[in-house]
C-alpha positions in Angstrom: 38.3 -59.4 -78.8 35.2 -59.5 -80.3 32.3 -62.0 -77.9 35.0 -62.3 -75.2 32.9 -61.4 -71.9 34.6 -60.8 -68.6 34.3 -60.3 -65.1 35.4 -57.2 -63.8 35.0 -56.5 -60.1 36.0 -53.0 -59.2 37.9 -51.0 -57.0 35.2 -49.4 -54.3 37.5 -46.2 -54.5 37.6 -46.5 -58.5 34.9 -48.9 -60.4 37.5 -47.6 -63.9 39.7 -50.0 -61.9 39.3 -53.5 -60.5 39.9 -57.5 -60.7 39.9 -58.7 -64.2 38.8 -62.8 -64.0 38.4 -64.6 -67.5 40.2 -67.7 -69.6 42.8 -66.6 -72.0 43.9 -68.9 -75.0 41.9 -70.1 -77.6 41.3 -73.9 -78.5 44.3 -75.4 -80.8 45.9 -75.1 -77.3 42.7 -74.6 -74.4 42.7 -71.7 -72.1 43.6 -70.8 -68.8 42.2 -69.3 -66.4 43.9 -65.3 -65.4 43.6 -62.8 -63.0 43.8 -59.4 -63.8 44.3 -57.3 -60.9 44.0 -53.5 -61.0 43.2 -53.4 -64.5 42.3 -50.2 -65.3 39.3 -49.9 -68.2 39.4 -46.4 -68.6 42.8 -47.0 -70.4 41.5 -50.1 -71.8 41.7 -49.4 -76.1 39.4 -52.3 -76.3 35.3 -51.8 -77.1 33.6 -53.2 -74.4 29.8 -52.6 -72.8 29.6 -52.5 -69.2 26.9 -54.9 -68.2 27.1 -54.8 -64.1 26.1 -58.2 -63.0 25.6 -58.6 -59.3 26.9 -57.0 -56.0 28.9 -59.3 -53.5 29.9 -58.6 -49.6 33.1 -57.7 -48.8 34.6 -60.8 -47.7 34.4 -61.9 -50.9 36.9 -60.4 -52.5 40.3 -59.4 -51.7 42.3 -56.5 -53.5 45.7 -57.4 -54.0 48.4 -56.8 -56.6 50.2 -58.8 -59.3 48.2 -61.0 -62.2 48.5 -64.6 -62.5 46.9 -67.8 -61.2 47.1 -67.7 -57.6 43.9 -67.5 -55.8 43.5 -64.6 -53.1 39.5 -64.7 -52.7 36.8 -66.4 -52.5 35.9 -65.3 -56.5 38.7 -66.4 -57.6 39.2 -69.6 -56.0 35.6 -70.6 -57.5 36.5 -69.6 -61.0 39.3 -72.0 -59.8 37.2 -74.5 -59.5 36.0 -74.6 -62.7 37.8 -75.8 -65.6 39.0 -73.2 -68.4 37.7 -75.0 -72.3 40.5 -77.3 -72.8 42.0 -78.0 -76.4 39.3 -78.9 -78.7 38.2 -79.3 -82.6 35.5 -77.0 -82.7 35.6 -73.5 -80.9 35.9 -73.1 -77.3 33.5 -71.0 -75.6 34.5 -68.8 -72.7 31.4 -67.2 -72.3 29.8 -71.1 -71.3 33.2 -71.4 -68.8 32.1 -67.6 -67.0 28.5 -68.8 -67.2 29.7 -71.9 -64.7 31.7 -69.6 -62.5 29.0 -67.3 -62.0 26.5 -70.6 -61.8 28.4 -71.8 -59.1 28.7 -68.5 -56.6 25.1 -68.3 -57.5 25.1 -72.0 -56.0 27.8 -70.6 -53.1 25.4 -68.1 -52.0 27.7 -65.0 -53.6 25.7 -64.2 -56.3 22.2 -63.7 -56.8 20.0 -66.2 -59.0 19.3 -62.8 -61.4 23.1 -62.4 -62.1 22.7 -65.6 -64.1 19.6 -64.1 -66.4 22.1 -61.2 -66.5 24.7 -63.6 -68.2 22.1 -65.1 -70.7 20.7 -61.7 -71.4 24.3 -60.1 -71.8 25.5 -59.9 -75.7 28.3 -62.6 -76.8 29.7 -60.5 -80.2 
């Protein structure tokens, strides 16, 4: 999807596999926060650009199997604390939601302030 931004937390032993945090849906029905665990970036056919955002301490991240919307670690807890865009007659922005998630993680001390600057500089299309 052009213009879609995701947060990927790579596994320690394989940077091509990790947890994908994003909001999926559309403006007509609204969006839902999703966690795709053990997502293989190397196997995706989607055009993508990887932009390093931050390094976080191990205790903020827990690798578990399965996808869904149930939280298993602090990063997921923070992501769920920010409501995903709802139904709207104007185009809803998952990039805005993601920036709010990063801002909350910065506020909590899980990421450095530079993470927000990186999100702001990252191309959206």
